[in-house]
Backbone of each chain as nested JSON, in Angstrom:
{
  "chains": [
    {"id": "A", "residues": [
      {"number": 1, "name": "MET", "atoms": {"N": [-1.673, -17.208, 7.295], "CA": [-1.312, -17.409, 8.7], "C": [-2.565, -17.33, 9.569]}},
      {"number": 2, "name": "GLU", "atoms": {"N": [-2.811, -18.378, 10.331], "CA": [-3.999, -18.421, 11.194], "C": [-3.694, -17.729, 12.52]}},
      {"number": 3, "name": "ASN", "atoms": {"N": [-4.726, -17.244, 13.185], "CA": [-4.503, -16.655, 14.509], "C": [-5.768, -16.797, 15.356]}},
      {"number": 4, "name": "ASN", "atoms": {"N": [-5.587, -16.649, 16.669], "CA": [-6.758, -16.712, 17.553], "C": [-6.933, -15.413, 18.331]}},
      {"number": 5, "name": "ILE", "atoms": {"N": [-6.708, -14.322, 17.625], "CA": [-6.835, -12.993, 18.238], "C": [-8.284, -12.731, 18.662]}},
      {"number": 6, "name": "LYS", "atoms": {"N": [-9.221, -13.112, 17.794], "CA": [-10.639, -12.851, 18.068], "C": [-11.086, -13.503, 19.386]}},
      {"number": 7, "name": "GLU", "atoms": {"N": [-10.7, -14.769, 19.563], "CA": [-11.101, -15.504, 20.777], "C": [-10.5, -14.849, 22.023]}},
      {"number": 8, "name": "LEU", "atoms": {"N": [-9.201, -14.551, 21.927], "CA": [-8.519, -13.952, 23.083], "C": [-9.043, -12.55, 23.386]}},
      {"number": 9, "name": "ARG", "atoms": {"N": [-9.34, -11.819, 22.338], "CA": [-9.888, -10.466, 22.519], "C": [-11.234, -10.532, 23.231]}},
      {"number": 10, "name": "LYS", "atoms": {"N": [-12.072, -11.474, 22.813], "CA": [-13.399, -11.615, 23.428], "C": [-13.287, -12.075, 24.883]}},
      {"number": 11, "name": "LYS", "atoms": {"N": [-12.284, -12.95, 25.13], "CA": [-12.06, -13.412, 26.51], "C": [-11.722, -12.248, 27.424]}},
      {"number": 12, "name": "MET", "atoms": {"N": [-10.992, -11.277, 26.872], "CA": [-10.574, -10.109, 27.66], "C": [-11.597, -8.968, 27.603]}},
      {"number": 13, "name": "ASN", "atoms": {"N": [-12.749, -9.243, 27.002], "CA": [-13.823, -8.246, 26.851], "C": [-13.347, -6.957, 26.178]}},
      {"number": 14, "name": "LEU", "atoms": {"N": [-12.544, -7.126, 25.154], "CA": [-12.063, -5.965, 24.412], "C": [-12.778, -5.892, 23.071]}},
      {"number": 15, "name": "SER", "atoms": {"N": [-13.124, -4.692, 22.676], "CA": [-13.709, -4.536, 21.331], "C": [-12.566, -4.353, 20.332]}},
      {"number": 16, "name": "GLN", "atoms": {"N": [-12.887, -4.518, 19.059], "CA": [-11.855, -4.312, 18.023], "C": [-11.279, -2.903, 18.123]}},
      {"number": 17, "name": "LYS", "atoms": {"N": [-12.175, -1.95, 18.406], "CA": [-11.764, -0.55, 18.492], "C": [-10.785, -0.33, 19.654]}},
      {"number": 18, "name": "GLU", "atoms": {"N": [-11.094, -0.949, 20.785], "CA": [-10.222, -0.785, 21.969], "C": [-8.852, -1.421, 21.725]}},
      {"number": 19, "name": "LEU", "atoms": {"N": [-8.873, -2.609, 21.121], "CA": [-7.604, -3.283, 20.835], "C": [-6.786, -2.47, 19.814]}},
      {"number": 20, "name": "ALA", "atoms": {"N": [-7.5, -1.95, 18.823], "CA": [-6.831, -1.136, 17.799], "C": [-6.191, 0.095, 18.429]}},
      {"number": 21, "name": "LYS", "atoms": {"N": [-6.924, 0.721, 19.351], "CA": [-6.422, 1.94, 19.993], "C": [-5.162, 1.642, 20.801]}},
      {"number": 22, "name": "SER", "atoms": {"N": [-5.15, 0.514, 21.514], "CA": [-3.967, 0.205, 22.324], "C": [-2.756, -0.19, 21.476]}},
      {"number": 23, "name": "CYS", "atoms": {"N": [-2.997, -0.554, 20.22], "CA": [-1.877, -0.888, 19.318], "C": [-1.539, 0.275, 18.377]}},
      {"number": 24, "name": "SER", "atoms": {"N": [-2.288, 1.349, 18.462], "CA": [-2.121, 2.515, 17.562], "C": [-2.312, 2.147, 16.097]}},
      {"number": 25, "name": "VAL", "atoms": {"N": [-3.31, 1.322, 15.844], "CA": [-3.682, 1.012, 14.458], "C": [-5.182, 1.251, 14.304]}},
      {"number": 26, "name": "SER", "atoms": {"N": [-5.697, 1.09, 13.091], "CA": [-7.131, 1.311, 12.892], "C": [-7.922, 0.03, 13.185]}},
      {"number": 27, "name": "ARG", "atoms": {"N": [-9.226, 0.206, 13.412], "CA": [-10.075, -0.957, 13.676], "C": [-10.088, -1.905, 12.477]}},
      {"number": 28, "name": "GLN", "atoms": {"N": [-10.012, -1.325, 11.283], "CA": [-9.986, -2.133, 10.06], "C": [-8.764, -3.055, 10.025]}},
      {"number": 29, "name": "THR", "atoms": {"N": [-7.653, -2.575, 10.583], "CA": [-6.436, -3.399, 10.619], "C": [-6.665, -4.642, 11.468]}},
      {"number": 30, "name": "ILE", "atoms": {"N": [-7.258, -4.424, 12.654], "CA": [-7.536, -5.555, 13.552], "C": [-8.513, -6.521, 12.881]}},
      {"number": 31, "name": "ASN", "atoms": {"N": [-9.533, -5.967, 12.243], "CA": [-10.516, -6.795, 11.553], "C": [-9.865, -7.616, 10.432]}},
      {"number": 32, "name": "ALA", "atoms": {"N": [-8.986, -6.968, 9.664], "CA": [-8.31, -7.674, 8.57], "C": [-7.402, -8.783, 9.099]}},
      {"number": 33, "name": "ILE", "atoms": {"N": [-6.741, -8.532, 10.234], "CA": [-5.859, -9.555, 10.828], "C": [-6.706, -10.733, 11.323]}},
      {"number": 34, "name": "GLU", "atoms": {"N": [-7.798, -10.405, 12.027], "CA": [-8.666, -11.47, 12.574], "C": [-9.248, -12.354, 11.464]}},
      {"number": 35, "name": "ASN", "atoms": {"N": [-9.526, -11.744, 10.326], "CA": [-10.096, -12.508, 9.204], "C": [-9.054, -13.063, 8.241]}},
      {"number": 36, "name": "ASN", "atoms": {"N": [-7.808, -13.042, 8.688], "CA": [-6.673, -13.572, 7.895], "C": [-6.528, -12.924, 6.513]}},
      {"number": 37, "name": "LYS", "atoms": {"N": [-6.936, -11.665, 6.439], "CA": [-6.782, -10.947, 5.174], "C": [-5.45, -10.201, 5.142]}},
      {"number": 38, "name": "TYR", "atoms": {"N": [-4.878, -9.995, 6.32], "CA": [-3.653, -9.206, 6.406], "C": [-2.737, -9.783, 7.478]}},
      {"number": 39, "name": "ASP", "atoms": {"N": [-1.473, -10.008, 7.113], "CA": [-0.476, -10.48, 8.084], "C": [0.217, -9.27, 8.707]}},
      {"number": 40, "name": "PRO", "atoms": {"N": [0.161, -9.149, 10.037], "CA": [0.767, -7.97, 10.659], "C": [2.296, -8.021, 10.607]}},
      {"number": 41, "name": "THR", "atoms": {"N": [2.909, -6.854, 10.804], "CA": [4.37, -6.823, 10.896], "C": [4.768, -7.47, 12.223]}},
      {"number": 42, "name": "LEU", "atoms": {"N": [6.029, -7.791, 12.332], "CA": [6.518, -8.432, 13.565], "C": [6.281, -7.523, 14.77]}},
      {"number": 43, "name": "GLN", "atoms": {"N": [6.473, -6.23, 14.562], "CA": [6.282, -5.261, 15.651], "C": [4.842, -5.284, 16.165]}},
      {"number": 44, "name": "LEU", "atoms": {"N": [3.888, -5.261, 15.23], "CA": [2.48, -5.282, 15.63], "C": [2.106, -6.633, 16.24]}},
      {"number": 45, "name": "ALA", "atoms": {"N": [2.677, -7.7, 15.709], "CA": [2.397, -9.039, 16.248], "C": [2.846, -9.119, 17.717]}},
      {"number": 46, "name": "PHE", "atoms": {"N": [4.031, -8.585, 18.007], "CA": [4.525, -8.586, 19.396], "C": [3.648, -7.709, 20.29]}},
      {"number": 47, "name": "GLN", "atoms": {"N": [3.196, -6.583, 19.739], "CA": [2.317, -5.677, 20.491], "C": [1.019, -6.392, 20.852]}},
      {"number": 48, "name": "LEU", "atoms": {"N": [0.44, -7.081, 19.861], "CA": [-0.814, -7.812, 20.085], "C": [-0.617, -8.897, 21.134]}},
      {"number": 49, "name": "ALA", "atoms": {"N": [0.503, -9.602, 21.011], "CA": [0.794, -10.677, 21.966], "C": [0.919, -10.118, 23.383]}},
      {"number": 50, "name": "SER", "atoms": {"N": [1.539, -8.962, 23.481], "CA": [1.728, -8.335, 24.792], "C": [0.393, -7.888, 25.386]}},
      {"number": 51, "name": "ILE", "atoms": {"N": [-0.438, -7.264, 24.579], "CA": [-1.745, -6.766, 25.067], "C": [-2.663, -7.939, 25.43]}},
      {"number": 52, "name": "LEU", "atoms": {"N": [-2.637, -8.982, 24.588], "CA": [-3.517, -10.14, 24.842], "C": [-2.893, -11.141, 25.821]}},
      {"number": 53, "name": "GLU", "atoms": {"N": [-1.725, -10.787, 26.341], "CA": [-1.011, -11.584, 27.373], "C": [-0.865, -13.045, 26.955]}},
      {"number": 54, "name": "THR", "atoms": {"N": [-0.4, -13.222, 25.742], "CA": [-0.226, -14.562, 25.175], "C": [1.125, -14.629, 24.455]}},
      {"number": 55, "name": "PRO", "atoms": {"N": [1.839, -15.748, 24.561], "CA": [3.083, -15.848, 23.78], "C": [2.783, -15.777, 22.281]}},
      {"number": 56, "name": "LEU", "atoms": {"N": [3.702, -15.19, 21.568], "CA": [3.502, -14.964, 20.134], "C": [3.207, -16.267, 19.376]}},
      {"number": 57, "name": "GLU", "atoms": {"N": [3.916, -17.333, 19.768], "CA": [3.746, -18.608, 19.058], "C": [2.377, -19.237, 19.293]}},
      {"number": 58, "name": "GLN", "atoms": {"N": [1.707, -18.78, 20.363], "CA": [0.335, -19.289, 20.596], "C": [-0.714, -18.414, 19.916]}},
      {"number": 59, "name": "LEU", "atoms": {"N": [-0.31, -17.203, 19.624], "CA": [-1.238, -16.253, 18.993], "C": [-1.382, -16.525, 17.498]}},
      {"number": 60, "name": "PHE", "atoms": {"N": [-0.253, -16.836, 16.868], "CA": [-0.255, -17.095, 15.429], "C": [0.224, -18.506, 15.153]}},
      {"number": 61, "name": "ARG", "atoms": {"N": [-0.321, -19.087, 14.113], "CA": [0.204, -20.393, 13.685], "C": [0.239, -20.448, 12.161]}},
      {"number": 62, "name": "TYR", "atoms": {"N": [1.293, -21.075, 11.716], "CA": [1.487, -21.189, 10.27], "C": [1.291, -22.638, 9.878]}},
      {"number": 63, "name": "GLU", "atoms": {"N": [0.356, -22.897, 8.989], "CA": [0.068, -24.282, 8.618], "C": [0.469, -24.6, 7.183]}},
      {"number": 64, "name": "GLY", "atoms": {"N": [1.379, -23.829, 6.678], "CA": [1.85, -24.086, 5.323], "C": [2.952, -25.132, 5.309]}},
      {"number": 65, "name": "LYS", "atoms": {"N": [3.617, -25.23, 4.154], "CA": [4.704, -26.196, 4.008], "C": [5.935, -25.704, 4.759]}},
      {"number": 66, "name": "HIS", "atoms": {"N": [6.639, -26.625, 5.407], "CA": [7.897, -26.256, 6.056], "C": [8.99, -26.178, 5.002]}},
      {"number": 67, "name": "LEU", "atoms": {"N": [9.904, -25.245, 5.19], "CA": [10.999, -25.096, 4.215], "C": [12.026, -26.216, 4.382]}}
    ]},
    {"id": "B", "residues": [
      {"number": 1, "name": "MET", "atoms": {"N": [12.891, 31.047, -14.973], "CA": [11.674, 30.245, -15.061], "C": [11.988, 28.756, -14.819]}},
      {"number": 2, "name": "GLN", "atoms": {"N": [13.081, 28.324, -15.458], "CA": [13.486, 26.916, -15.321], "C": [13.803, 26.571, -13.86]}},
      {"number": 3, "name": "PHE", "atoms": {"N": [14.46, 27.534, -13.188], "CA": [14.817, 27.349, -11.782], "C": [13.566, 27.195, -10.915]}},
      {"number": 4, "name": "PHE", "atoms": {"N": [12.575, 28.061, -11.173], "CA": [11.336, 28.017, -10.384], "C": [10.579, 26.708, -10.605]}},
      {"number": 5, "name": "ILE", "atoms": {"N": [10.593, 26.237, -11.84], "CA": [9.919, 24.963, -12.135], "C": [10.622, 23.819, -11.388]}},
      {"number": 6, "name": "GLN", "atoms": {"N": [11.97, 23.866, -11.381], "CA": [12.715, 22.819, -10.68], "C": [12.429, 22.845, -9.18]}},
      {"number": 7, "name": "VAL", "atoms": {"N": [12.376, 24.067, -8.613], "CA": [12.067, 24.215, -7.179], "C": [10.659, 23.707, -6.897]}},
      {"number": 8, "name": "LEU", "atoms": {"N": [9.729, 24.054, -7.791], "CA": [8.329, 23.63, -7.645], "C": [8.221, 22.103, -7.679]}},
      {"number": 9, "name": "VAL", "atoms": {"N": [8.963, 21.486, -8.607], "CA": [8.929, 20.028, -8.736], "C": [9.499, 19.364, -7.478]}},
      {"number": 10, "name": "ILE", "atoms": {"N": [10.595, 19.927, -6.947], "CA": [11.198, 19.365, -5.725], "C": [10.21, 19.495, -4.551]}},
      {"number": 11, "name": "ALA", "atoms": {"N": [9.573, 20.68, -4.441], "CA": [8.592, 20.903, -3.364], "C": [7.42, 19.931, -3.494]}},
      {"number": 12, "name": "LEU", "atoms": {"N": [6.99, 19.735, -4.742], "CA": [5.89, 18.809, -5.027], "C": [6.292, 17.38, -4.672]}},
      {"number": 13, "name": "TRP", "atoms": {"N": [7.537, 17.032, -4.972], "CA": [8.056, 15.688, -4.674], "C": [8.071, 15.449, -3.161]}},
      {"number": 14, "name": "VAL", "atoms": {"N": [8.598, 16.45, -2.418], "CA": [8.674, 16.324, -0.956], "C": [7.27, 16.177, -0.369]}},
      {"number": 15, "name": "ALA", "atoms": {"N": [6.332, 16.983, -0.892], "CA": [4.964, 16.949, -0.353], "C": [4.235, 15.664, -0.723]}},
      {"number": 16, "name": "SER", "atoms": {"N": [4.408, 15.238, -1.973], "CA": [3.622, 14.09, -2.426], "C": [4.151, 12.758, -1.907]}},
      {"number": 17, "name": "ILE", "atoms": {"N": [5.454, 12.635, -1.737], "CA": [6.009, 11.322, -1.342], "C": [5.483, 10.896, 0.04]}},
      {"number": 18, "name": "GLY", "atoms": {"N": [5.315, 11.892, 0.935], "CA": [4.771, 11.586, 2.25], "C": [3.33, 11.124, 2.175]}},
      {"number": 19, "name": "TRP", "atoms": {"N": [2.548, 11.794, 1.329], "CA": [1.127, 11.436, 1.183], "C": [0.972, 10.089, 0.495]}},
      {"number": 20, "name": "ILE", "atoms": {"N": [1.82, 9.844, -0.518], "CA": [1.682, 8.6, -1.285], "C": [2.1, 7.386, -0.454]}},
      {"number": 21, "name": "THR", "atoms": {"N": [3.15, 7.542, 0.361], "CA": [3.614, 6.394, 1.146], "C": [2.919, 6.3, 2.506]}},
      {"number": 22, "name": "GLY", "atoms": {"N": [2.523, 7.457, 3.066], "CA": [1.889, 7.465, 4.384], "C": [2.842, 7.153, 5.518]}},
      {"number": 23, "name": "LYS", "atoms": {"N": [4.137, 7.315, 5.242], "CA": [5.144, 6.98, 6.268], "C": [5.626, 8.245, 6.978]}},
      {"number": 24, "name": "LYS", "atoms": {"N": [5.855, 8.107, 8.269], "CA": [6.195, 9.29, 9.074], "C": [7.626, 9.779, 8.867]}},
      {"number": 25, "name": "GLU", "atoms": {"N": [8.429, 9.014, 8.128], "CA": [9.818, 9.422, 7.89], "C": [9.901, 10.681, 7.034]}},
      {"number": 26, "name": "TYR", "atoms": {"N": [8.848, 10.944, 6.282], "CA": [8.859, 12.106, 5.384], "C": [8.263, 13.33, 6.083]}},
      {"number": 27, "name": "PRO", "atoms": {"N": [8.783, 14.543, 5.745], "CA": [8.377, 15.738, 6.506], "C": [6.9, 16.106, 6.397]}},
      {"number": 28, "name": "VAL", "atoms": {"N": [6.275, 15.836, 5.251], "CA": [4.863, 16.201, 5.066], "C": [4.046, 14.936, 4.837]}},
      {"number": 29, "name": "GLY", "atoms": {"N": [2.785, 14.97, 5.254], "CA": [1.911, 13.828, 4.973], "C": [1.438, 13.119, 6.218]}},
      {"number": 30, "name": "PRO", "atoms": {"N": [0.483, 12.197, 6.039], "CA": [-0.085, 11.53, 7.215], "C": [0.824, 10.431, 7.752]}},
      {"number": 31, "name": "ASN", "atoms": {"N": [0.606, 10.107, 9.015], "CA": [1.298, 8.952, 9.601], "C": [0.272, 7.82, 9.657]}},
      {"number": 32, "name": "ASP", "atoms": {"N": [0.139, 7.119, 8.528], "CA": [-0.884, 6.078, 8.438], "C": [-0.549, 4.869, 9.291]}},
      {"number": 33, "name": "ASP", "atoms": {"N": [-1.585, 4.1, 9.629], "CA": [-1.331, 2.855, 10.343], "C": [-0.829, 1.815, 9.336]}},
      {"number": 34, "name": "GLU", "atoms": {"N": [-0.327, 0.68, 9.873], "CA": [0.431, -0.221, 8.99], "C": [-0.399, -0.873, 7.891]}},
      {"number": 35, "name": "ARG", "atoms": {"N": [-1.709, -1.032, 8.119], "CA": [-2.557, -1.593, 7.056], "C": [-2.621, -0.637, 5.87]}},
      {"number": 36, "name": "LYS", "atoms": {"N": [-2.799, 0.638, 6.168], "CA": [-2.904, 1.64, 5.116], "C": [-1.559, 1.799, 4.384]}},
      {"number": 37, "name": "LYS", "atoms": {"N": [-0.464, 1.695, 5.161], "CA": [0.865, 1.762, 4.529], "C": [1.04, 0.59, 3.569]}},
      {"number": 38, "name": "ALA", "atoms": {"N": [0.572, -0.594, 4.007], "CA": [0.675, -1.796, 3.154], "C": [-0.149, -1.608, 1.879]}},
      {"number": 39, "name": "ILE", "atoms": {"N": [-1.347, -1.024, 2.021], "CA": [-2.207, -0.766, 0.856], "C": [-1.493, 0.171, -0.109]}},
      {"number": 40, "name": "LYS", "atoms": {"N": [-0.897, 1.228, 0.437], "CA": [-0.209, 2.214, -0.402], "C": [1.027, 1.609, -1.064]}},
      {"number": 41, "name": "ASP", "atoms": {"N": [1.768, 0.792, -0.313], "CA": [2.962, 0.145, -0.886], "C": [2.573, -0.765, -2.053]}},
      {"number": 42, "name": "ARG", "atoms": {"N": [1.535, -1.568, -1.84], "CA": [1.064, -2.478, -2.898], "C": [0.612, -1.69, -4.119]}},
      {"number": 43, "name": "SER", "atoms": {"N": [-0.153, -0.63, -3.866], "CA": [-0.668, 0.193, -4.977], "C": [0.472, 0.796, -5.782]}},
      {"number": 44, "name": "MET", "atoms": {"N": [1.518, 1.247, -5.084], "CA": [2.674, 1.827, -5.773], "C": [3.354, 0.807, -6.677]}},
      {"number": 45, "name": "ILE", "atoms": {"N": [3.56, -0.401, -6.148], "CA": [4.217, -1.46, -6.927], "C": [3.367, -1.809, -8.155]}},
      {"number": 46, "name": "GLN", "atoms": {"N": [2.06, -1.973, -7.927], "CA": [1.161, -2.326, -9.036], "C": [1.104, -1.215, -10.08]}},
      {"number": 47, "name": "SER", "atoms": {"N": [1.146, 0.03, -9.613], "CA": [1.126, 1.172, -10.527], "C": [2.391, 1.199, -11.389]}},
      {"number": 48, "name": "TRP", "atoms": {"N": [3.526, 0.948, -10.774], "CA": [4.797, 0.921, -11.519], "C": [4.829, -0.228, -12.522]}},
      {"number": 49, "name": "ILE", "atoms": {"N": [4.289, -1.361, -12.138], "CA": [4.247, -2.501, -13.062], "C": [3.35, -2.174, -14.257]}},
      {"number": 50, "name": "THR", "atoms": {"N": [2.217, -1.513, -13.976], "CA": [1.312, -1.084, -15.064], "C": [2.054, -0.147, -16.01]}},
      {"number": 51, "name": "LEU", "atoms": {"N": [2.783, 0.796, -15.434], "CA": [3.53, 1.76, -16.245], "C": [4.596, 1.05, -17.083]}},
      {"number": 52, "name": "LEU", "atoms": {"N": [5.292, 0.104, -16.46], "CA": [6.32, -0.658, -17.183], "C": [5.708, -1.452, -18.335]}},
      {"number": 53, "name": "LEU", "atoms": {"N": [4.503, -1.994, -18.116], "CA": [3.821, -2.74, -19.179], "C": [3.457, -1.819, -20.349]}},
      {"number": 54, "name": "PHE", "atoms": {"N": [3.021, -0.598, -20.028], "CA": [2.726, 0.378, -21.076], "C": [3.986, 0.701, -21.87]}},
      {"number": 55, "name": "LEU", "atoms": {"N": [5.098, 0.901, -21.14], "CA": [6.365, 1.221, -21.799], "C": [6.831, 0.058, -22.671]}},
      {"number": 56, "name": "LEU", "atoms": {"N": [6.685, -1.144, -22.135], "CA": [7.088, -2.344, -22.879], "C": [6.248, -2.5, -24.146]}},
      {"number": 57, "name": "THR", "atoms": {"N": [4.936, -2.287, -23.998], "CA": [4.035, -2.388, -25.152], "C": [4.43, -1.38, -26.232]}},
      {"number": 58, "name": "ASN", "atoms": {"N": [4.663, -0.152, -25.771], "CA": [5.052, 0.91, -26.698], "C": [6.367, 0.568, -27.408]}},
      {"number": 59, "name": "PHE", "atoms": {"N": [7.312, 0.043, -26.623], "CA": [8.613, -0.339, -27.183], "C": [8.458, -1.439, -28.232]}},
      {"number": 60, "name": "LEU", "atoms": {"N": [7.641, -2.454, -27.904], "CA": [7.442, -3.574, -28.839], "C": [6.722, -3.123, -30.104]}},
      {"number": 61, "name": "PHE", "atoms": {"N": [5.748, -2.22, -29.932], "CA": [5.042, -1.672, -31.094], "C": [6.02, -0.941, -32.015]}},
      {"number": 62, "name": "ASP", "atoms": {"N": [6.898, -0.15, -31.381], "CA": [7.892, 0.59, -32.166], "C": [8.892, -0.369, -32.814]}},
      {"number": 63, "name": "ARG", "atoms": {"N": [9.317, -1.361, -32.054], "CA": [10.341, -2.318, -32.516], "C": [9.86, -3.071, -33.755]}},
      {"number": 64, "name": "PHE", "atoms": {"N": [8.597, -3.473, -33.724], "CA": [8.06, -4.247, -34.841], "C": [7.223, -3.389, -35.801]}},
      {"number": 65, "name": "SER", "atoms": {"N": [7.315, -2.077, -35.614], "CA": [6.615, -1.101, -36.475], "C": [5.132, -1.436, -36.645]}},
      {"number": 66, "name": "ILE", "atoms": {"N": [4.5, -1.73, -35.537], "CA": [3.079, -2.107, -35.58], "C": [2.187, -0.867, -35.634]}},
      {"number": 67, "name": "ASN", "atoms": {"N": [2.605, 0.181, -34.931], "CA": [1.712, 1.347, -34.808], "C": [2.072, 2.465, -35.786]}},
      {"number": 68, "name": "GLU", "atoms": {"N": [2.559, 2.121, -36.953], "CA": [2.959, 3.15, -37.922], "C": [1.788, 4.017, -38.377]}},
      {"number": 69, "name": "GLU", "atoms": {"N": [0.628, 3.402, -38.47], "CA": [-0.535, 4.145, -38.971], "C": [-1.241, 4.946, -37.88]}},
      {"number": 70, "name": "VAL", "atoms": {"N": [-0.925, 4.636, -36.623], "CA": [-1.553, 5.351, -35.511], "C": [-0.816, 6.674, -35.305]}},
      {"number": 71, "name": "PRO", "atoms": {"N": [-1.545, 7.804, -35.213], "CA": [-0.835, 9.074, -35.006], "C": [-0.083, 9.063, -33.672]}},
      {"number": 72, "name": "SER", "atoms": {"N": [1.209, 9.297, -33.727], "CA": [2.012, 9.209, -32.508], "C": [1.932, 10.508, -31.715]}},
      {"number": 73, "name": "LEU", "atoms": {"N": [2.057, 10.389, -30.403], "CA": [1.995, 11.552, -29.527], "C": [3.34, 12.267, -29.553]}},
      {"number": 74, "name": "SER", "atoms": {"N": [3.322, 13.57, -29.345], "CA": [4.601, 14.286, -29.252], "C": [5.262, 13.899, -27.938]}},
      {"number": 75, "name": "SER", "atoms": {"N": [6.555, 14.168, -27.802], "CA": [7.284, 13.693, -26.615], "C": [6.702, 14.297, -25.337]}},
      {"number": 76, "name": "ALA", "atoms": {"N": [6.269, 15.584, -25.388], "CA": [5.687, 16.218, -24.185], "C": [4.385, 15.54, -23.806]}},
      {"number": 77, "name": "ASN", "atoms": {"N": [3.544, 15.259, -24.802], "CA": [2.269, 14.587, -24.535], "C": [2.486, 13.162, -24.044]}},
      {"number": 78, "name": "LEU", "atoms": {"N": [3.551, 12.54, -24.549], "CA": [3.862, 11.167, -24.155], "C": [4.222, 11.1, -22.667]}},
      {"number": 79, "name": "GLU", "atoms": {"N": [5.018, 12.072, -22.213], "CA": [5.393, 12.12, -20.793], "C": [4.146, 12.325, -19.928]}},
      {"number": 80, "name": "LEU", "atoms": {"N": [3.273, 13.226, -20.388], "CA": [2.03, 13.497, -19.657], "C": [1.153, 12.247, -19.629]}},
      {"number": 81, "name": "PHE", "atoms": {"N": [1.126, 11.552, -20.754], "CA": [0.331, 10.328, -20.859], "C": [0.807, 9.281, -19.833]}},
      {"number": 82, "name": "TYR", "atoms": {"N": [2.13, 9.078, -19.767], "CA": [2.663, 8.09, -18.809], "C": [2.472, 8.534, -17.36]}},
      {"number": 83, "name": "LEU", "atoms": {"N": [2.547, 9.846, -17.136], "CA": [2.305, 10.379, -15.793], "C": [0.86, 10.094, -15.365]}},
      {"number": 84, "name": "ILE", "atoms": {"N": [-0.059, 10.31, -16.309], "CA": [-1.484, 10.051, -16.028], "C": [-1.707, 8.553, -15.796]}},
      {"number": 85, "name": "VAL", "atoms": {"N": [-1.05, 7.718, -16.602], "CA": [-1.175, 6.257, -16.427], "C": [-0.738, 5.865, -15.016]}},
      {"number": 86, "name": "ALA", "atoms": {"N": [0.41, 6.418, -14.588], "CA": [0.943, 6.08, -13.255], "C": [-0.016, 6.543, -12.161]}},
      {"number": 87, "name": "LEU", "atoms": {"N": [-0.517, 7.753, -12.253], "CA": [-1.4, 8.299, -11.212], "C": [-2.759, 7.604, -11.184]}},
      {"number": 88, "name": "VAL", "atoms": {"N": [-3.347, 7.432, -12.361], "CA": [-4.672, 6.799, -12.416], "C": [-4.595, 5.347, -11.944]}},
      {"number": 89, "name": "SER", "atoms": {"N": [-3.555, 4.635, -12.399], "CA": [-3.436, 3.22, -11.977], "C": [-3.191, 3.131, -10.472]}},
      {"number": 90, "name": "TYR", "atoms": {"N": [-2.437, 4.089, -9.915], "CA": [-2.216, 4.103, -8.457], "C": [-3.561, 4.243, -7.733]}},
      {"number": 91, "name": "LEU", "atoms": {"N": [-4.385, 5.187, -8.206], "CA": [-5.687, 5.408, -7.556], "C": [-6.594, 4.187, -7.688]}},
      {"number": 92, "name": "ILE", "atoms": {"N": [-6.6, 3.572, -8.873], "CA": [-7.439, 2.384, -9.082], "C": [-6.99, 1.246, -8.152]}},
      {"number": 93, "name": "PHE", "atoms": {"N": [-5.671, 0.996, -8.136], "CA": [-5.172, -0.09, -7.28], "C": [-5.358, 0.232, -5.794]}},
      {"number": 94, "name": "TYR", "atoms": {"N": [-5.288, 1.527, -5.456], "CA": [-5.518, 1.929, -4.062], "C": [-6.947, 1.56, -3.649]}},
      {"number": 95, "name": "LEU", "atoms": {"N": [-7.903, 1.847, -4.537], "CA": [-9.304, 1.521, -4.239], "C": [-9.508, 0.01, -4.151]}},
      {"number": 96, "name": "ILE", "atoms": {"N": [-8.896, -0.731, -5.093], "CA": [-9.038, -2.196, -5.088], "C": [-8.445, -2.783, -3.805]}},
      {"number": 97, "name": "ASN", "atoms": {"N": [-7.229, -2.349, -3.463], "CA": [-6.566, -2.884, -2.264], "C": [-7.296, -2.487, -0.982]}},
      {"number": 98, "name": "SER", "atoms": {"N": [-7.843, -1.26, -0.971], "CA": [-8.606, -0.817, 0.207], "C": [-9.843, -1.683, 0.394]}},
      {"number": 99, "name": "ARG", "atoms": {"N": [-10.488, -2.016, -0.707], "CA": [-11.693, -2.862, -0.627], "C": [-11.323, -4.271, -0.159]}},
      {"number": 100, "name": "LYS", "atoms": {"N": [-10.176, -4.763, -0.663], "CA": [-9.74, -6.119, -0.263], "C": [-9.468, -6.198, 1.233]}},
      {"number": 101, "name": "LEU", "atoms": {"N": [-8.888, -5.137, 1.77], "CA": [-8.53, -5.136, 3.193], "C": [-9.485, -4.29, 4.026]}},
      {"number": 102, "name": "SER", "atoms": {"N": [-10.73, -4.206, 3.578], "CA": [-11.688, -3.403, 4.345], "C": [-12.379, -4.247, 5.413]}},
      {"number": 103, "name": "ALA", "atoms": {"N": [-13.15, -3.565, 6.226], "CA": [-13.814, -4.277, 7.331], "C": [-14.95, -5.146, 6.815]}}
    ]}
  ]
}
């Protein structure tokens, strides 16, 4: 699953640590999500969308096969 | 003595399950963030699969009488052996998964 968290985070002048703190997760979690190594839970995805003031569907995109 | 061992095992179970899963639902243990919980969940599944493979191998060896010449472990040692397999494989997979999802 692709995402544009890194771009939006930089636009808002937030560091990984600051974003992690506002979501109550570790900096490594944010780093893993940004590098597409880890797919967040729906709860964390909504939290990220809320903090980055972006609709969820614009934050994440799935480019795999449609069912 | 048997009663105390059972109480000790239950206490150990309550204490360890929280640490192994990292979930706040359990009375003891850390409240890990979701990445760490995912690492622990994966490690647990991989550890159980490793243990099942050991059991399957042992069963097949016994079924086809392959290990007749190998000195067999007593039942107490066998339980300890599988316990060690489960714990060691959990730690190995925990390290592998942590490295995969590291910064």
